[in-house]
C-alpha positions as CSV (number, residue, x, y, z in Angstrom):
1,M,-9.7,100.2,117.4
2,A,-7.7,97.0,117.4
3,R,-4.5,97.1,115.4
4,V,-2.2,94.6,113.8
5,R,1.3,95.2,115.1
6,V,4.9,94.0,115.0
7,A,6.6,94.8,118.3
8,A,9.9,94.2,120.1
9,F,11.2,92.6,116.9
10,S,15.0,92.5,117.0
11,L,17.1,93.1,113.9
12,S,20.9,93.4,113.2
13,I,22.3,96.6,111.8
14,D,22.3,94.9,108.3
15,G,18.6,94.0,108.6
16,F,18.6,90.3,109.6
17,G,16.1,89.1,112.1
18,A,17.6,85.6,112.4
19,G,20.8,83.9,111.5
20,P,21.1,81.0,109.0
21,D,20.7,77.3,109.6
22,Q,18.0,77.2,112.3
23,S,18.1,74.0,114.3
24,L,17.2,72.6,117.7
25,E,20.5,73.9,119.1
26,N,20.1,77.3,117.3
27,P,16.4,78.2,117.4
28,L,17.2,81.7,115.9
29,G,19.8,80.4,113.5
30,K,23.5,80.7,114.0
31,R,24.4,83.9,115.9
32,G,20.7,84.8,115.9
33,M,20.6,85.2,119.7
34,E,23.0,88.2,119.4
35,V,20.3,90.5,118.1
36,H,18.3,90.0,121.3
37,Q,21.0,91.1,123.8
38,W,19.0,94.3,124.5
39,F,16.0,92.2,125.6
40,F,17.5,89.6,127.9
41,P,18.4,92.0,130.8
42,T,14.9,93.6,131.0
43,R,12.4,93.0,133.7
44,T,10.0,91.7,131.1
45,F,12.3,88.9,130.0
46,R,13.5,88.1,133.5
47,T,9.9,87.7,134.6
48,M,9.3,85.3,131.7
49,I,12.0,83.0,133.1
50,G,10.8,83.2,136.7
51,K,13.0,85.9,138.0
52,D,12.0,89.1,139.9
53,D,14.8,91.4,138.8
54,G,15.8,93.1,135.6
55,T,16.4,96.5,134.1
56,T,13.6,99.1,134.2
57,G,14.9,101.7,131.7
58,T,14.1,102.5,128.0
59,D,14.8,98.9,126.8
60,E,12.3,97.6,129.4
61,K,9.7,100.2,128.2
62,Y,9.8,98.7,124.7
63,A,10.1,95.1,125.9
64,S,7.0,95.6,128.1
65,A,5.0,97.3,125.3
66,G,6.0,94.6,122.9
67,N,4.6,91.9,125.2
68,S,1.3,93.4,126.5
69,G,-2.0,94.6,125.1
70,F,-2.3,91.8,122.7
71,G,-5.3,89.5,122.5
72,A,-3.9,87.1,119.9
73,F,-0.6,86.2,118.2
74,I,0.3,84.9,114.8
75,L,3.6,82.9,114.3
76,G,5.2,81.2,111.4
77,R,5.8,77.5,111.7
78,N,9.6,78.1,112.2
79,M,8.8,80.1,115.3
80,F,6.9,77.1,116.7
81,G,9.7,74.6,116.1
82,P,12.4,73.1,113.9
83,I,10.2,70.3,112.4
84,R,9.5,70.5,108.7
85,G,7.0,68.7,106.6
86,E,4.3,66.4,108.1
87,W,4.1,66.3,111.8
88,P,5.7,63.0,112.8
89,D,3.7,62.9,116.1
90,E,2.0,65.1,118.7
91,E,5.1,65.4,121.0
92,W,6.5,68.7,119.9
93,K,4.6,71.6,121.6
94,G,6.9,74.5,121.0
95,W,10.2,75.9,122.1
96,W,9.0,77.3,125.4
97,G,8.0,74.4,127.6
98,P,4.6,73.9,129.3
99,N,3.9,77.7,129.9
100,P,4.6,79.7,126.7
101,P,5.0,83.5,127.0
102,Y,1.9,84.3,124.9
103,H,-1.0,83.7,127.4
104,A,-3.5,84.2,124.6
105,P,-4.7,82.3,121.5
106,T,-1.7,81.8,119.2
107,F,-2.2,81.0,115.5
108,I,0.6,79.0,113.7
109,L,0.9,79.2,110.0
110,T,1.5,75.8,108.5
111,H,0.7,73.6,105.5
112,Y,0.0,70.6,107.7
113,A,-3.1,70.3,109.9
114,R,-2.8,69.6,113.5
115,K,-5.2,69.7,116.5
116,P,-5.1,72.7,118.8
117,I,-2.7,72.4,121.8
118,V,-3.9,73.8,125.1
119,M,-0.9,75.0,127.2
120,E,-0.5,76.4,130.7
121,G,-1.1,80.1,131.3
122,G,-3.8,80.7,128.8
123,T,-1.9,79.9,125.5
124,T,-3.7,77.7,123.0
125,F,-1.8,76.9,119.7
126,H,-4.1,76.8,116.7
127,F,-2.7,75.5,113.4
128,I,-3.9,77.4,110.3
129,T,-3.5,75.9,106.9
130,G,-5.5,78.5,104.9
131,G,-2.9,81.2,104.7
132,I,-2.2,84.6,106.3
133,E,-5.7,86.0,105.7
134,E,-7.4,83.1,107.4
135,A,-5.0,83.3,110.4
136,L,-5.6,87.1,110.7
137,E,-9.3,86.7,110.6
138,K,-9.3,84.1,113.3
139,A,-6.8,86.1,115.4
140,K,-8.9,89.3,115.2
141,A,-12.0,87.4,116.3
142,A,-10.1,85.9,119.2
143,A,-8.4,89.2,120.2
144,G,-11.6,91.2,120.5
145,D,-10.7,94.8,121.3
146,K,-7.1,94.0,121.9
147,D,-4.3,94.2,119.2
148,V,-3.0,91.2,117.2
149,K,0.7,90.7,117.2
150,I,2.6,89.3,114.2
151,G,5.2,87.6,116.2
152,G,7.5,86.4,113.5
153,G,9.6,85.0,112.1
154,V,10.9,87.3,109.4
155,S,9.1,85.5,106.5
156,T,5.8,85.8,108.3
157,V,6.3,89.5,109.0
158,R,7.3,90.1,105.4
159,Q,4.2,88.3,104.1
160,Y,1.8,90.4,106.2
161,L,3.8,93.6,105.4
162,Q,3.7,93.0,101.6
163,A,-0.1,92.2,101.9
164,G,-0.7,95.6,103.5
165,L,-2.1,94.1,106.7
166,I,0.2,95.6,109.3
167,D,-0.6,98.9,111.0
168,E,2.5,99.5,113.1
169,M,6.0,98.1,113.6
170,H,8.6,98.4,116.4
171,F,12.1,97.2,115.6
172,A,15.0,97.1,118.0
173,I,18.1,97.5,116.0
174,S,21.0,95.8,117.8
175,P,24.7,96.8,117.3
176,V,25.4,93.5,115.6
177,V,26.3,92.7,112.0
178,L,25.2,89.1,111.0
179,G,26.2,89.2,107.3
180,K,23.6,86.6,106.4
181,G,20.4,85.0,107.6
182,E,16.7,86.1,107.3
183,A,16.6,89.6,105.8
184,M,13.6,91.7,106.8
185,F,13.5,94.5,104.2
186,E,15.1,93.0,101.1
187,G,12.9,94.0,98.1
188,I,10.4,95.9,100.3
189,D,9.6,99.6,99.7
190,L,8.3,100.8,103.1
191,P,7.3,104.3,101.9
192,S,5.2,102.8,99.1
193,L,3.4,100.7,101.7
194,G,2.6,103.9,103.6
195,F,5.1,103.6,106.4
196,S,7.3,106.3,107.9
197,V,9.3,106.6,111.1
198,K,7.1,107.9,113.9
199,S,9.7,107.7,116.7
200,H,13.2,106.6,117.5
201,E,15.1,106.2,120.7
202,A,18.6,104.9,121.3
203,T,20.1,103.0,124.3
204,E,23.4,101.4,124.8
205,M,22.0,98.0,123.6
206,A,19.6,99.0,120.7
207,T,18.0,101.7,118.7
208,H,14.2,101.5,119.0
209,I,12.4,102.5,115.8
210,V,8.6,102.7,115.5
211,L,7.1,102.9,112.0
212,S,3.4,103.4,111.3
213,K,1.1,104.4,108.5
């Protein structure tokens, strides 16, 4: 049965998934890139940037699992770009260039309508103005028998989590303290939502924790 999952989502030790002050120069906020240091050496990431090398150990296992088996993705608007308010034009097509890493229908939560954007590699961005339930309904229909990934950012994951719509979550806790930014678990009672730790595995670069209902 298809599931709704969060996977390969990096957090700091103090629970932040991004730093403050997102901008074109700092897509993940100030110091936000630091929580992803476990991911960058992996074969999965290196393949994304056109390389044929990379690590193949435990971090790669979670990186690969976090980027495969999904038939559709859901992203908040901040994950798509730094633009706020009305779309000024059709020029901005995401952070990733002409061939984004999703390779599947990808649904962007926004308050401002925009026509779908067909990208290289099988990614089509669909802009959803009807909220998280509408996005999930469309994503499930597009995904078929595959899972739907709630790709972020933090606010989007929190909305789906608080609505009881997520089945499983994998977080990579990096040995970094950000102090401020986008807090994942503030005000959220995971046990009351039915979640418990199902597995955990530590490497030099991160502690991988899987929670499920």
